[in-house]
C-alpha positions in Angstrom: -35.5 -4.1 29.5 -36.1 -3.5 33.2 -37.7 -0.7 35.2 -39.6 1.0 32.4 -41.7 3.9 33.3 -44.7 5.2 31.4 -44.4 8.8 30.2 -47.3 10.4 32.1 -47.1 13.7 30.3 -49.7 14.7 27.9 -49.8 12.7 24.6 -47.3 13.9 22.0 -45.0 15.6 24.4 -41.3 15.0 24.0 -38.9 13.8 26.7 -36.2 16.0 25.2 -35.8 19.2 23.3 -34.5 18.9 19.7 -31.7 21.4 18.9 -33.0 24.0 16.4 -30.3 23.2 13.8 -30.7 19.4 14.1 -30.9 17.5 10.8 -30.8 13.8 10.0 -29.0 14.3 6.7 -25.6 13.2 8.0 -27.1 10.0 9.4 -29.1 9.2 6.2 -26.0 9.6 4.0 -23.5 7.8 6.2 -22.2 4.3 5.8 -22.2 2.0 8.9 -18.4 2.6 9.3 -18.7 6.4 9.2 -21.7 7.1 11.3 -21.5 10.7 12.8 -22.3 11.7 16.3 -19.6 10.3 18.5 -16.2 11.7 19.3 -14.3 8.9 17.7 -11.6 10.3 15.4 -11.8 9.0 11.9 -9.1 6.8 10.5 -8.1 7.3 6.9 -8.0 3.9 5.3 -6.9 3.2 1.7 -8.3 0.2 0.0 -7.3 -1.5 -3.3 -10.4 -2.6 -5.3 -9.9 -5.2 -8.1 -11.9 -5.1 -11.3 -15.0 -5.4 -11.5 -15.5 -4.4 -7.9 -13.7 -1.2 -8.7 -16.5 -0.2 -11.0 -19.1 -0.8 -8.3 -17.5 1.4 -5.7 -16.8 4.1 -8.2 -20.3 4.1 -9.5 -21.7 4.3 -5.9 -19.2 7.0 -5.1 -17.8 5.1 -2.1 -14.7 6.6 -0.6 -12.5 9.1 -2.3 -10.5 8.0 -5.4 -6.8 8.3 -4.9 -5.3 6.3 -7.8 -5.6 3.6 -10.4 -3.5 0.7 -11.4 -3.5 -1.4 -14.6 -6.3 -3.9 -15.1 -9.0 -1.7 -13.8 -7.7 -1.5 -10.2 -8.8 1.5 -8.2 -7.4 2.8 -4.9 -10.0 4.6 -2.7 -9.6 6.4 0.7 -12.3 6.0 3.3 -12.9 7.9 6.6 -13.6 5.1 9.1 -15.0 5.6 12.6 -16.3 2.0 13.1 -13.4 -0.2 12.1 -15.2 -3.5 12.7 -18.1 -2.5 10.5 -15.7 -1.5 7.7 -13.6 -4.6 7.8 -16.7 -6.8 7.8 -18.0 -5.0 4.8 -14.7 -5.6 3.0 -15.1 -9.3 3.8 -18.4 -9.4 1.8 -16.4 -8.4 -1.3 -14.8 -11.9 -1.3 -11.2 -10.9 -1.9 -11.8 -8.1 -4.5 -10.7 -5.5 -1.9 -7.6 -5.3 0.2 -6.5 -2.7 2.8 -3.4 -0.9 1.6 -2.9 1.5 4.5 -2.5 2.1 7.4 -0.5 -1.1 8.1 -2.2 -1.8 11.4 -5.6 -1.8 9.7 -4.3 -4.0 6.9 -3.0 -6.4 9.6 -6.4 -6.3 11.3 -8.2 -7.1 8.0 -5.8 -10.1 7.3 -6.4 -11.4 10.8 -10.1 -11.2 10.3 -9.8 -13.0 7.0 -7.8 -15.8 8.7 -10.3 -16.0 11.6 -13.3 -16.3 9.3 -11.5 -18.8 7.0 -10.7 -21.0 10.0 -14.2 -20.8 11.2 -15.6 -22.2 7.9 -12.7 -24.4 7.0 -14.0 -27.8 5.8 -17.6 -26.6 5.1 -18.9 -26.9 1.5 -18.4 -23.8 -0.6 
């Protein structure tokens, strides 16, 4: 950081005024892909979770349930404002989740999977 200036006001004074109705609740409850506060319009993304990952997302009330399929599969809808954060989270589920819609997001997820696979191709599992 460059050009920092010391706050010469009396100790404990704020550099801004907090709005009267301000609350941190939306920030505490938000996932990284759905952080509030900016004007980014949310995308509705539907994801297919295989069993047993379907149990984990259901138990943690992640997304909104929109359907089930045989074998314990669950479809859940998410409001996504930060697509990169969402797709990277899905990667951590190691293939137990796949984007169903919208198609552009499904394509972006598959491209990320290919990119990461190529990056680690040949390394020990």
